[in-house]
N, C-alpha and C positions, 0 to 999 in steps of 0.2 A: 655623366652618362647614365643611362637607365640600367638599373640593376633589377633582376627579377625578384619579386617579393617572396616567391617560394621556389625551391629548387625543382627543376623539371626532371632531373635524373635522380633515381634512388640513391640515398647516401650509403646504404649497405646492400649487398646483393640479396635479392628476394624481397626487399622492402618496396611496397607500392604506396604511392601517394596520389590522391585526387588533385586535379588542377584547382578545385575550389571546394569549400565545405558543402555538404548536402543541405544544410539549413539555409544556405544563401538564397535558395529559390523562394523562401517565404519572406525574405526581407523586401521591404518596399523599394522600388527602383529609386535610386538616388540620381540627382542631376550631376552629370559630369561637369568638371570645371570648364570644359570647352563648349558645352551646350549653353546657349543663352536662355535665361529664364523666360517662361511664357509670360507675355505682357498682356494677355487677353483678360479683360474684366468687364462686367456689365457697365460700370461707370465710364470706362474708356470707350466702349462701343457706342453708348448713347451720346457721349460728348462729341465724338468725331462725327456722328450722324447729324447732330444738331448743327455743328459748324457747316457741314455739307449742305444741309437744308437752307441755312441762311445764305450761303453762297449761291445756291440755285435760285432762291428768291431774288437776290440782287441781279443775277443774270437775266431772269425774266423781266425785271424792271428795266434794265439797260437795253435789252433787245427789243422790248415792246415799246418803251418810251423814247429812247434816243434813236435807235436804228429803225424803228417803226415796222418791226416784224409782227405779223398777226397769226396766221395759221401755223407758222413755224414754232410758235410757242408751245404747241401741243407736243412736238418732238422734244423740245427742251424740257418740258415737264416730265415726259416719259424717261428721258435720260437722267433727270434729277431723281425720280423715284428709284431708278436702278442704282444710282450712285449712293443714295441714302441707305438703301437696303444692303448694298455691298459694304458700306462703311460699318454698319452694325455687325455684319457677318465677320468681317476682318477684325474689327476692334474688340468685339465681345467673344468671338469664337464660339465654343460650345457652352459658355457659362450662362447663357440665356436660353431657355427652352424655345423651340421653334415657333410655337403659337404666340408666345409673348414677343419674340423677336419680330414676327410678322405684324402684330398689332402696333408695335413701336414704329416699324417702318411705314405702315399705312398712315399713322398719325403725323409723322414727320414729313412724309411725301406730300400730304395734303397741306400741311403747314407751310411747306416751301412754296406751294402754288398760292396760298393765301397771302404770304409775305410778298410775293411778286405782284399780286393784283393790288394790294394796298400800296405798294411802291409805285405802281403805274398810276394809280389814282392821285397819290401825292405829287408825282411828277407833273401830271396834268394840271393840278392846282397851281403849281409854280408857273405854268405856262398860261395861266389865266382862266382855267376851268372853274366852274361854279357848281357843277352837279354833285349831288351826294354820291357816296361810294357805289351803292347798288345801281343807281340810275346810270352813272358813268360807265360801269362795266357792262351793263345790259345794252346800252346804246352803242358803245364802241366795239366791244368784242363779242357780244351776243352769246351764242351757244359755245363758243370756244373756251369760255371760262370753266364751265362744268366738264367739258371734254379734257381740259388740262388736268383737272383733278382725277378724272377716271383713268387717263393715260398714266399718271404718276402712280396710282394705286395698282394698276395692272402690272406695270414694270416692277414695282416693289414686291408684288405677290410672286411674280416669276422668279425674281432673284432670291427670295427667301424660301423657296420650295424645298 
């Protein structure tokens, strides 16, 4: 059973006791055993965001190559930018300054789109395509490729604000 560490009632009449010592306010807050330790760290945030960017790139490849979605890839890229930025915010917490967190999110969001576009090109090559990367993307998707990058960056900026 729980026993109080200090008596709450005076031991002698007229004796007064504080519930805690006055110097306790200067002590650094200690983690209680019931509180889980904070797992936020810069490396964890970036690692989770990199995994999310790779997954988004794979999703763009599958949806654009196998399912044959074209304009919907802009929405997927925007959702990917949001997911990458959210992964950094959750994984790193406040351990990364906002400007640096935003720059990392921008880079990874654009990288996710690039991974997806290279994946689409490689998929087209397995289907018998012979065009170089830039020619294939320009002829097949046209303006949608840069729109995907812009949508991913805007979503990442919105999420990291």
